[in-house]
N, CA, C and O of each residue as an XYZ file, in Angstrom:
768
protein
N      14.222      0.043     13.975
C      13.131      0.830     14.514
C      12.834      0.316     15.919
O      12.809     -0.893     16.152
N      12.615      1.208     16.824
C      12.280      0.843     18.192
C      10.767      0.747     18.352
O      10.016      1.367     17.599
N      10.327     -0.031     19.332
C       8.901     -0.129     19.616
C       8.421      1.236     20.084
O       9.004      1.827     20.993
N       7.372      1.728     19.471
C       6.809      3.027     19.804
C       6.080      2.939     21.140
O       5.441      1.930     21.439
N       6.177      3.988     21.935
C       5.450      4.056     23.205
C       3.953      4.058     22.915
O       3.172      3.451     23.648
N       3.558      4.742     21.847
C       2.154      4.869     21.504
C       1.901      4.214     20.145
O       2.452      4.658     19.137
N       1.091      3.186     20.104
C       0.830      2.529     18.823
C       0.093      3.454     17.855
O      -0.604      4.384     18.261
N       0.265      3.172     16.581
C      -0.536      3.824     15.545
C      -1.849      3.048     15.449
O      -2.036      2.055     16.152
N      -2.738      3.487     14.601
C      -3.999      2.793     14.382
C      -4.004      2.274     12.946
O      -3.769      3.032     12.005
N      -4.274      0.980     12.784
C      -4.323      0.392     11.449
C      -5.541      0.916     10.695
O      -6.431      1.523     11.290
N      -5.577      0.680      9.394
C      -6.697      1.136      8.571
C      -8.024      0.531      9.021
O      -9.083      1.103      8.765
N      -7.975     -0.629      9.693
C      -9.224     -1.227     10.189
C      -9.464     -0.931     11.669
O     -10.277     -1.595     12.311
N      -8.747      0.082     12.219
C      -9.051      0.592     13.551
C      -8.397     -0.114     14.723
O      -8.828      0.077     15.860
N      -7.375     -0.924     14.490
C      -6.713     -1.680     15.549
C      -5.410     -0.985     15.950
O      -4.619     -0.641     15.072
N      -5.154     -0.764     17.260
C      -3.862     -0.212     17.685
C      -2.737     -1.173     17.289
O      -2.769     -2.354     17.635
N      -1.741     -0.653     16.557
C      -0.685     -1.495     16.007
C       0.684     -0.855     16.198
O       0.841      0.361     16.085
N       1.666     -1.694     16.488
C       3.065     -1.280     16.499
C       3.702     -1.924     15.279
O       3.494     -3.108     15.015
N       4.477     -1.144     14.535
C       5.093     -1.614     13.304
C       6.613     -1.559     13.445
O       7.174     -0.535     13.835
N       7.274     -2.679     13.122
C       8.721     -2.798     13.280
C       9.392     -3.278     12.003
O       8.777     -3.966     11.188
N      10.649     -2.913     11.835
C      11.436     -3.381     10.695
C      12.308     -4.576     11.042
O      12.903     -5.185     10.153
N      12.393     -4.914     12.299
C      13.112     -6.115     12.732
C      12.407     -6.621     13.989
O      11.566     -5.927     14.560
N      12.756     -7.838     14.416
C      12.039     -8.447     15.526
C      12.995     -9.087     16.515
O      13.983     -9.721     16.146
N      12.664     -8.898     17.797
C      13.281     -9.673     18.870
C      12.142    -10.084     19.802
O      11.148     -9.364     19.904
N      12.266    -11.231     20.488
C      11.146    -11.748     21.294
C      10.570    -10.762     22.301
O       9.376    -10.830     22.592
N      11.360     -9.860     22.837
C      10.857     -8.886     23.803
C       9.929     -7.849     23.189
O       9.217     -7.153     23.913
N       9.927     -7.735     21.859
C       9.074     -6.750     21.196
C       7.587     -7.034     21.406
O       6.785     -6.101     21.455
N       7.207     -8.307     21.531
C       5.799     -8.660     21.714
C       5.289     -8.076     23.028
O       4.249     -7.417     23.056
N       6.030     -8.319     24.128
C       5.611     -7.790     25.431
C       5.625     -6.268     25.452
O       4.734     -5.652     26.037
N       6.634     -5.643     24.817
C       6.712     -4.181     24.781
C       5.533     -3.585     24.012
O       4.967     -2.573     24.426
N       5.165     -4.211     22.897
C       4.032     -3.710     22.110
C       2.732     -3.849     22.893
O       1.907     -2.935     22.903
N       2.551     -4.997     23.550
C       1.331     -5.196     24.346
C       1.268     -4.211     25.513
O       0.203     -3.678     25.825
N       2.413     -3.973     26.155
C       2.452     -3.024     27.274
C       2.102     -1.609     26.807
O       1.577     -0.805     27.577
N       2.398     -1.314     25.540
C       2.082      0.000     24.981
C       0.625      0.098     24.541
O       0.178      1.160     24.109
N      -0.120     -1.010     24.649
C      -1.534     -0.995     24.285
C      -1.841     -1.497     22.889
O      -2.986     -1.422     22.443
N      -0.840     -2.008     22.191
C      -1.071     -2.505     20.832
C      -1.847     -3.821     20.864
O      -1.595     -4.681     21.708
N      -2.776     -3.963     19.955
C      -3.500     -5.219     19.784
C      -2.935     -6.014     18.611
O      -3.292     -7.173     18.397
N      -2.045     -5.369     17.853
C      -1.396     -6.041     16.722
C       0.045     -5.576     16.635
O       0.379     -4.446     16.989
N       0.884     -6.473     16.158
C       2.287     -6.166     15.916
C       2.585     -6.536     14.473
O       2.377     -7.678     14.066
N       3.071     -5.575     13.701
C       3.469     -5.802     12.308
C       4.984     -5.764     12.241
O       5.615     -4.866     12.800
N       5.565     -6.731     11.562
C       7.010     -6.752     11.377
C       7.307     -6.943      9.893
O       6.714     -7.793      9.229
N       8.235     -6.135      9.389
C       8.699     -6.230      8.006
C      10.014     -6.998      8.024
O      11.040     -6.437      8.411
N      10.013     -8.251      7.621
C      11.246     -9.028      7.584
C      11.041    -10.257      6.717
O       9.936    -10.792      6.622
N      12.110    -10.691      6.094
C      12.053    -11.933      5.336
C      12.406    -13.130      6.208
O      12.445    -14.260      5.722
N      12.666    -12.890      7.507
C      12.861    -13.996      8.452
C      11.508    -14.651      8.712
O      10.474    -13.984      8.659
N      11.511    -15.935      8.988
C      10.273    -16.662      9.275
C       9.908    -16.454     10.744
O      10.628    -16.907     11.634
N       8.790    -15.770     10.997
C       8.365    -15.493     12.372
C       7.220    -16.388     12.826
O       6.641    -16.154     13.887
N       6.885    -17.406     12.043
C       5.773    -18.301     12.393
C       6.002    -18.959     13.752
O       5.045    -19.175     14.495
N       7.228    -19.276     14.085
C       7.555    -19.908     15.357
C       7.291    -19.013     16.565
O       7.268    -19.485     17.702
N       7.093    -17.726     16.315
C       6.791    -16.768     17.391
C       5.304    -16.416     17.417
O       4.895    -15.497     18.126
N       4.491    -17.150     16.641
C       3.056    -16.928     16.632
C       2.556    -15.977     15.554
O       1.356    -15.711     15.486
N       3.433    -15.463     14.721
C       3.046    -14.544     13.654
C       2.493    -15.328     12.465
O       2.770    -16.515     12.292
N       1.701    -14.626     11.651
C       1.242    -15.192     10.392
C       1.690    -14.249      9.269
O       1.749    -13.035      9.464
N       2.006    -14.810      8.091
C       2.320    -13.932      6.961
C       1.093    -13.073      6.657
O      -0.033    -13.570      6.664
N       1.312    -11.790      6.391
C       0.162    -10.894      6.262
C       0.363     -9.836      5.187
O       0.069     -8.663      5.412
N       0.847    -10.226      4.053
C       1.093     -9.243      3.002
C       2.574     -8.984      2.884
O       3.389     -9.649      3.523
N       2.912     -8.023      2.074
C       4.317     -7.704      1.860
C       4.430     -6.298      1.297
O       3.477     -5.735      0.759
N       5.635     -5.752      1.440
C       5.992     -4.549      0.705
C       6.726     -5.034     -0.536
O       7.675     -5.812     -0.441
N       6.285     -4.574     -1.695
C       6.927     -4.964     -2.945
C       7.263     -3.702     -3.724
O       6.385     -2.892     -4.023
N       8.539     -3.543     -4.048
C       8.993     -2.444     -4.922
C       9.161     -3.052     -6.308
O       9.819     -4.078     -6.478
N       8.552     -2.400     -7.298
C       8.621     -2.879     -8.673
C       9.177     -1.761     -9.553
O       9.150     -0.586     -9.186
N       9.683     -2.157    -10.722
C      10.248     -1.180    -11.656
C       9.906     -1.587    -13.085
O       9.902     -2.770    -13.424
N       9.626     -0.603    -13.900
C       9.439     -0.816    -15.340
C      10.343      0.169    -16.070
O      10.373      1.354    -15.738
N      11.070     -0.316    -17.052
C      11.907      0.574    -17.852
C      11.061      1.454    -18.755
O      11.408      2.606    -19.014
N       9.954      0.912    -19.232
C       9.020      1.669    -20.061
C       7.616      1.354    -19.600
O       7.120      0.249    -19.820
N       6.968      2.321    -18.957
C       5.630      2.075    -18.439
C       4.647      1.904    -19.590
O       4.794      2.531    -20.639
N       3.651      1.058    -19.389
C       2.643      0.889    -20.439
C       1.727      2.109    -20.496
O       1.130      2.485    -19.487
N       1.617      2.720    -21.655
C       0.745      3.878    -21.825
C      -0.307      3.470    -22.847
O      -0.171      3.737    -24.041
N      -1.362      2.815    -22.357
C      -2.391      2.259    -23.228
C      -3.662      3.086    -23.269
O      -4.417      3.014    -24.239
N      -3.903      3.858    -22.246
C      -5.165      4.604    -22.174
C      -5.224      5.642    -23.290
O      -4.251      6.352    -23.547
N      -6.377      5.720    -23.948
C      -6.554      6.687    -25.030
C      -7.064      8.025    -24.510
O      -6.905      9.057    -25.162
N      -7.672      7.998    -23.343
C      -8.200      9.229    -22.764
C      -7.389      9.568    -21.518
O      -6.719      8.717    -20.931
N      -7.472     10.820    -21.143
C      -6.770     11.241    -19.929
C      -7.392     10.555    -18.719
O      -8.615     10.435    -18.644
N      -6.575     10.106    -17.774
C      -7.126      9.428    -16.597
C      -7.904     10.404    -15.718
O      -7.584     11.591    -15.664
N      -8.927      9.896    -15.030
C      -9.683     10.765    -14.130
C      -8.837     11.140    -12.920
O      -8.133     10.303    -12.356
N      -8.916     12.406    -12.531
C      -8.209     12.874    -11.337
C      -9.216     12.995    -10.210
O     -10.304     13.543    -10.388
N      -8.848     12.484     -9.059
C      -9.731     12.495     -7.899
C      -9.857     13.907     -7.357
O      -8.856     14.606     -7.201
N     -11.063     14.326     -7.073
C     -11.294     15.644     -6.477
C     -10.705     15.668     -5.072
O     -10.792     14.680     -4.344
N     -10.110     16.785     -4.693
C      -9.494     16.912     -3.374
C     -10.492     16.637     -2.253
O     -10.131     16.061     -1.227
N     -11.741     17.045     -2.445
C     -12.752     16.845     -1.401
C     -13.030     15.361     -1.141
O     -13.506     15.010     -0.061
N     -12.744     14.489     -2.106
C     -12.993     13.050     -1.974
C     -11.775     12.274     -1.464
O     -11.883     11.091     -1.141
N     -10.630     12.932     -1.392
C      -9.369     12.244     -1.130
C      -9.362     11.424      0.162
O      -9.095     10.223      0.120
N      -9.646     12.037      1.289
C      -9.534     11.344      2.584
C     -10.448     10.128      2.652
O     -10.019      9.057      3.083
N     -11.696     10.277      2.235
C     -12.639      9.159      2.316
C     -12.240      8.013      1.387
O     -12.275      6.850      1.789
N     -11.860      8.336      0.146
C     -11.489      7.281     -0.803
C     -10.190      6.613     -0.361
O     -10.063      5.393     -0.456
N      -9.228      7.393      0.120
C      -7.970      6.830      0.609
C      -8.230      5.851      1.754
O      -7.686      4.746      1.762
N      -9.048      6.247      2.708
C      -9.344      5.385      3.858
C     -10.026      4.100      3.421
O      -9.658      3.017      3.877
N     -11.009      4.206      2.547
C     -11.745      3.011      2.105
C     -10.888      2.119      1.209
O     -10.997      0.895      1.277
N     -10.040      2.714      0.374
C      -9.245      1.929     -0.574
C      -8.227      1.034      0.129
O      -7.853     -0.009     -0.408
N      -7.778      1.420      1.306
C      -6.774      0.624      2.015
C      -7.349     -0.112      3.226
O      -6.615     -0.798      3.938
N      -8.625      0.021      3.457
C      -9.265     -0.639      4.590
C      -9.085     -2.150      4.521
O      -9.355     -2.777      3.497
N      -8.627     -2.718      5.628
C      -8.466     -4.162      5.719
C      -7.206     -4.715      5.090
O      -7.004     -5.929      5.089
N      -6.355     -3.858      4.555
C      -5.119     -4.331      3.933
C      -3.934     -4.133      4.877
O      -3.805     -3.091      5.520
N      -3.084     -5.134      4.949
C      -1.911     -5.070      5.799
C      -1.002     -3.924      5.365
O      -0.836     -3.653      4.175
N      -0.420     -3.263      6.357
C       0.573     -2.236      6.101
C       0.007     -0.837      5.951
O       0.763      0.109      5.733
N      -1.300     -0.682      6.061
C      -1.914      0.633      5.896
C      -2.499      1.114      7.217
O      -3.148      0.359      7.941
N      -2.257      2.374      7.509
C      -2.707      2.963      8.767
C      -3.982      3.779      8.549
O      -4.350      4.096      7.418
N      -4.637      4.108      9.649
C      -5.856      4.898      9.641
C      -5.603      6.251      8.982
O      -4.576      6.886      9.219
N      -6.530      6.674      8.173
C      -6.424      7.945      7.466
C      -7.273      8.985      8.189
O      -8.431      8.730      8.519
N      -6.704     10.132      8.428
C      -7.442     11.228      9.047
C      -8.533     11.713      8.090
O      -8.302     11.806      6.884
N      -9.719     12.021      8.621
C     -10.761     12.568      7.750
C     -10.373     13.923      7.154
O     -11.034     14.414      6.239
N      -9.304     14.522      7.671
C      -8.819     15.808      7.162
C      -7.608     15.643      6.239
O      -6.997     16.636      5.845
N      -7.258     14.417      5.894
C      -6.083     14.169      5.051
C      -6.207     14.911      3.724
O      -7.279     14.973      3.121
N      -5.103     15.460      3.295
C      -5.022     16.174      2.024
C      -4.060     15.438      1.092
O      -3.125     14.789      1.562
N      -4.277     15.528     -0.212
C      -3.328     14.906     -1.138
C      -1.936     15.517     -0.964
O      -1.818     16.710     -0.686
N      -0.888     14.718     -1.124
C       0.470     15.289     -1.064
C       0.616     16.380     -2.137
O       0.130     16.223     -3.257
N       1.276     17.462     -1.791
C       1.382     18.608     -2.698
C       2.020     18.271     -4.035
O       1.617     18.813     -5.065
N       3.001     17.392     -4.037
C       3.726     17.107     -5.270
C       3.224     15.853     -5.983
O       3.904     15.322     -6.861
N       2.035     15.379     -5.609
C       1.488     14.164     -6.213
C       0.260     14.483     -7.056
O      -0.462     15.449     -6.808
N       0.051     13.643     -8.055
C      -1.181     13.653     -8.837
C      -1.983     12.463     -8.340
O      -1.450     11.357     -8.249
N      -3.256     12.669     -8.018
C      -4.080     11.584     -7.502
C      -5.085     11.183     -8.581
O      -6.016     11.922     -8.902
N      -4.863      9.993     -9.125
C      -5.743      9.422    -10.132
C      -6.804      8.638     -9.393
O      -6.492      7.956     -8.416
N      -8.059      8.715     -9.832
C      -9.058      7.894     -9.174
C     -10.481      8.337     -9.419
O     -10.752      9.401     -9.976
N     -11.369      7.482     -8.983
C     -12.807      7.708     -9.066
C     -13.376      7.288     -7.715
O     -13.052      6.205     -7.228
N     -14.230      8.132     -7.087
C     -14.728      7.810     -5.747
C     -15.390      6.440     -5.604
O     -15.379      5.878     -4.508
N     -15.961      5.886     -6.666
C     -16.620      4.582     -6.548
C     -15.690      3.419     -6.913
O     -16.115      2.264     -6.901
N     -14.424      3.715     -7.237
C     -13.463      2.673     -7.612
C     -12.278      2.645     -6.657
O     -12.020      1.623     -6.021
N     -11.567      3.740     -6.551
C     -10.365      3.801     -5.727
C      -9.459      4.911     -6.210
O      -9.892      5.838     -6.895
N      -8.181      4.802     -5.839
C      -7.241      5.850     -6.198
C      -5.827      5.306     -6.322
O      -5.525      4.178     -5.935
N      -4.973      6.162     -6.881
C      -3.556      5.854     -7.012
C      -2.809      7.182     -6.994
O      -3.153      8.100     -7.739
N      -1.793      7.287     -6.150
C      -0.997      8.512     -6.068
C       0.221      8.372     -6.969
O       0.864      7.324     -7.004
N       0.531      9.444     -7.700
C       1.617      9.438     -8.670
C       2.502     10.654     -8.419
O       2.004     11.773     -8.294
N       3.802     10.437     -8.347
C       4.771     11.515     -8.217
C       5.530     11.619     -9.533
O       6.517     10.909     -9.727
N       5.085     12.498    -10.454
C       5.711     12.583    -11.774
C       7.210     12.905    -11.738
O       7.986     12.312    -12.487
N       7.616     13.828    -10.883
C       9.036     14.203    -10.854
C       9.919     13.053    -10.381
O      11.056     12.914    -10.833
N       9.401     12.234     -9.478
C      10.165     11.086     -8.958
C       9.924      9.832     -9.781
O      10.602      8.824     -9.583
N       8.961      9.879    -10.710
C       8.581      8.726    -11.535
C       8.178      7.567    -10.630
O       8.619      6.432    -10.812
N       7.325      7.877     -9.646
C       6.906      6.911     -8.635
C       5.387      6.802     -8.602
O       4.677      7.808     -8.615
N       4.901      5.559     -8.561
C       3.487      5.255     -8.395
C       3.362      4.572     -7.036
O       4.065      3.601     -6.755
N       2.458      5.088     -6.190
C       2.325      4.547     -4.846
C       1.001      3.832     -4.659
O      -0.066      4.436     -4.765
N       1.081      2.560     -4.386
C      -0.007      1.734     -3.869
C      -1.378      1.974     -4.484
O      -2.232      2.586     -3.842
N      -1.618      1.508     -5.719
C      -2.990      1.576     -6.211
C      -3.928      0.958     -5.163
O      -3.653     -0.119     -4.636
N      -5.017      1.640     -4.874
C      -5.947      1.162     -3.854
C      -7.367      1.115     -4.385
O      -7.888      2.110     -4.888
N      -7.986     -0.051     -4.270
C      -9.345     -0.260     -4.761
C     -10.276     -0.429     -3.563
O      -9.910     -1.057     -2.569
N     -11.479      0.132     -3.662
C     -12.458     -0.003     -2.586
C     -12.783     -1.480     -2.367
O     -12.820     -2.247     -3.328
N     -13.022     -1.894     -1.110
C     -13.226     -3.315     -0.807
C     -14.287     -4.008     -1.659
O     -14.105     -5.159     -2.055
N     -15.390     -3.321     -1.946
C     -16.470     -3.971     -2.682
C     -16.137     -4.186     -4.162
O     -16.854     -4.913     -4.849
N     -15.074     -3.574     -4.657
C     -14.723     -3.725     -6.064
C     -13.335     -4.294     -6.303
O     -12.824     -4.249     -7.422
N     -12.721     -4.831     -5.248
C     -11.350     -5.323     -5.396
C     -11.293     -6.487     -6.381
O     -11.898     -7.539     -6.178
N     -10.555     -6.257     -7.439
C     -10.295     -7.292     -8.433
C      -8.966     -6.969     -9.082
O      -8.505     -5.828     -9.043
N      -8.363     -7.959     -9.667
C      -7.096     -7.748    -10.365
C      -7.287     -6.700    -11.463
O      -6.435     -5.832    -11.649
N      -8.405     -6.780    -12.189
C      -8.654     -5.830    -13.278
C      -8.764     -4.389    -12.765
O      -8.281     -3.465    -13.420
N      -9.390     -4.189    -11.608
C      -9.517     -2.843    -11.053
C      -8.151     -2.281    -10.667
O      -7.858     -1.116    -10.934
N      -7.310     -3.119    -10.032
C      -5.958     -2.665     -9.682
C      -5.154     -2.339    -10.940
O      -4.476     -1.313    -10.997
N      -5.228     -3.205    -11.940
C      -4.486     -2.986    -13.184
C      -4.956     -1.711    -13.881
O      -4.144     -0.974    -14.440
N      -6.256     -1.449    -13.850
C      -6.799     -0.252    -14.473
C      -6.268      1.011    -13.799
O      -5.903      1.974    -14.475
N      -6.225      1.006    -12.467
C      -5.664      2.160    -11.755
C      -4.188      2.344    -12.098
O      -3.729      3.469    -12.294
N      -3.448      1.241    -12.171
C      -2.029      1.343    -12.517
C      -1.859      1.906    -13.927
O      -0.989      2.747    -14.154
N      -2.668      1.459    -14.861
C      -2.574      1.982    -16.224
C      -2.892      3.476    -16.270
O      -2.265      4.216    -17.029
N      -3.852      3.924    -15.473
C      -4.153      5.354    -15.405
C      -2.967      6.129    -14.850
O      -2.647      7.213    -15.337
N      -2.316      5.575    -13.833
C      -1.132      6.223    -13.263
C      -0.008      6.290    -14.294
O       0.700      7.293    -14.382
N       0.151      5.230    -15.066
C       1.187      5.210    -16.103
C       0.915      6.275    -17.157
O       1.846      6.891    -17.675
N      -0.348      6.493    -17.472
C      -0.717      7.530    -18.446
C      -0.292      8.902    -17.938
O       0.161      9.739    -18.719
N      -0.433      9.141    -16.634
C       0.004     10.411    -16.051
C       1.510     10.587    -16.231
O       1.979     11.682    -16.541
N       2.266      9.504    -16.036
C       3.721      9.588    -16.152
C       4.190      9.732    -17.587
O       5.167     10.431    -17.856
N       3.502      9.074    -18.511
C       3.960      9.053    -19.891
C       5.096      8.053    -20.058
O       5.517      7.419    -19.089
N       5.596      7.908    -21.289
C       6.640      6.916    -21.565
C       7.884      7.119    -20.698
O       8.212      8.237    -20.299
N       8.559      6.016    -20.421
C       9.802      6.067    -19.662
C       9.757      5.143    -18.469
O       8.792      4.398    -18.295
N      10.789      5.180    -17.642
C      10.871      4.292    -16.484
C       9.998      4.774    -15.330
O       9.632      5.947    -15.251
N       9.676      3.839    -14.438
C       8.919      4.202    -13.238
C       9.087      3.128    -12.182
O       9.342      1.964    -12.491
N       8.941      3.537    -10.929
C       8.909      2.620     -9.801
C       7.482      2.542     -9.285
O       6.710      3.493     -9.408
N       7.141      1.402     -8.708
C       5.813      1.152     -8.151
C       5.988      0.548     -6.770
O       6.694     -0.447     -6.609
N       5.349      1.144     -5.773
C       5.339      0.590     -4.419
C       3.986     -0.063     -4.168
O       2.937      0.519     -4.447
N       4.027     -1.274     -3.639
C       2.819     -2.034     -3.330
C       2.882     -2.460     -1.867
O       3.907     -2.952     -1.395
N       1.773     -2.265     -1.160
C       1.682     -2.638      0.249
C       0.491     -3.561      0.447
O      -0.652     -3.129      0.293
N       0.730     -4.811      0.781
C      -0.338     -5.725      1.153
C      -1.142     -6.291     -0.004
O      -2.140     -6.976      0.226
N      -0.736     -6.025     -1.248
C      -1.479     -6.576     -2.384
C      -1.274     -8.082     -2.474
O      -0.218     -8.598     -2.111
N      -2.297     -8.781     -2.963
C      -2.183    -10.229     -3.097
C      -1.308    -10.595     -4.300
O      -0.991     -9.753     -5.141
N      -0.934    -11.857     -4.355
C       0.002    -12.315     -5.382
C      -0.573    -12.164     -6.792
O       0.172    -11.894     -7.734
N      -1.877    -12.334     -6.946
C      -2.496    -12.179     -8.269
C      -2.364    -10.744     -8.764
O      -2.157    -10.512     -9.955
N      -2.484     -9.788     -7.859
C      -2.336     -8.384     -8.243
C      -0.895     -8.099     -8.645
O      -0.653     -7.415     -9.640
N       0.058     -8.614     -7.885
C       1.476     -8.435     -8.241
C       1.743     -9.045     -9.612
O       2.456     -8.452    -10.423
N       1.183    -10.214     -9.880
C       1.358    -10.854    -11.187
C       0.754     -9.991    -12.301
O       1.316     -9.913    -13.393
N      -0.380     -9.348    -12.033
C      -0.982     -8.462    -13.035
C      -0.055     -7.281    -13.323
O       0.085     -6.862    -14.472
N       0.573     -6.750    -12.282
C       1.526     -5.659    -12.484
C       2.713     -6.149    -13.318
O       3.216     -5.423    -14.176
N       3.156     -7.376    -13.064
C       4.240     -7.948    -13.869
C       3.809     -8.096    -15.323
O       4.589     -7.826    -16.237
N       2.571     -8.524    -15.538
C       2.050     -8.663    -16.896
C       2.034     -7.328    -17.636
O       2.098     -7.297    -18.865
N       1.951     -6.231    -16.893
C       1.966     -4.896    -17.493
C       3.383     -4.365    -17.704
O       3.557     -3.255    -18.206
N       4.397     -5.148    -17.327
C       5.778     -4.753    -17.588
C       6.599     -4.348    -16.392
O       7.742     -3.919    -16.546
N       6.041     -4.474    -15.189
C       6.793     -4.144    -13.984
C       7.470     -5.396    -13.447
O       6.882     -6.478    -13.446
N       8.714     -5.244    -12.990
C       9.467     -6.355    -12.405
C       9.684     -6.104    -10.925
O       9.902     -4.968    -10.505
N       9.623     -7.169    -10.134
C       9.888     -7.062     -8.694
C      11.383     -6.843     -8.495
O      12.204     -7.619     -8.983
N      11.730     -5.779     -7.773
C      13.131     -5.518     -7.447
C      13.408     -5.682     -5.957
O      14.559     -5.838     -5.548
N      12.346     -5.646     -5.143
C      12.498     -5.853     -3.699
C      11.176     -6.377     -3.156
O      10.102     -5.913     -3.539
N      11.274     -7.346     -2.260
C      10.077     -7.876     -1.601
C      10.448     -8.137     -0.144
O      11.392     -8.872      0.146
N       9.701     -7.531      0.758
C       9.903     -7.748      2.183
C       8.589     -8.276      2.747
O       7.555     -7.611      2.682
N       8.650     -9.473      3.295
C       7.458    -10.117      3.843
C       6.940     -9.347      5.047
O       7.713     -8.845      5.863
N       5.627     -9.263      5.141
C       4.990     -8.675      6.309
C       4.456     -9.776      7.202
O       3.920    -10.773      6.718
N       4.602     -9.598      8.501
C       4.121    -10.555      9.494
C       3.223     -9.823     10.456
O       3.435     -8.645     10.744
N       2.209    -10.524     10.960
C       1.283     -9.917     11.899
C       1.021    -10.863     13.069
O       0.853    -12.070     12.893
N       0.992    -10.286     14.255
C       0.612    -10.997     15.469
C      -0.478    -10.173     16.139
O      -0.265     -9.005     16.465
N      -1.624    -10.768     16.341
C      -2.719    -10.098     17.055
C      -2.924    -10.786     18.372
O      -2.712    -11.992     18.494
N      -3.344    -10.013     19.374
C      -3.567    -10.664     20.656
C      -4.938    -11.229     20.779
O      -5.276    -11.812     21.809
């Protein structure tokens, strides 16, 4: 990926350039483009260049998703989607600013409650994307509960789970529910 001329905006409002690889000239190019942060996805150690570890992308897989919920999971109303999405990922590495006009993806089911968070599920692809909990309620139990609701939508069978910026305790909770890590790419951040 090349350094973008125009940075994106992170979920916490900071201009950011995001890269999949790093070379020393990328720092100056990102700053020249107006970025206040540089995110790099790599398992290389970038601490020597002033970066700090800042989360990770983790792909997980379960051969048989846990279907424990006895009731149907709550589905988030479309009118609440943009606000809950923005708040659920606020302050987490790897998430960009959400437009107040954002709409749920057409082929996704959005599980969630406005006072808790949300989780997007693609039943045809058997994919669960980034359970997100509102900052004031972030706990391992809240993340696990959203994941279990997403699993209920999918029903029995295999599934993939994408996680962006979740802490290690949350990843361990997902493992406790039967998901195994199949890919992990460290995230690095440099702020000016």
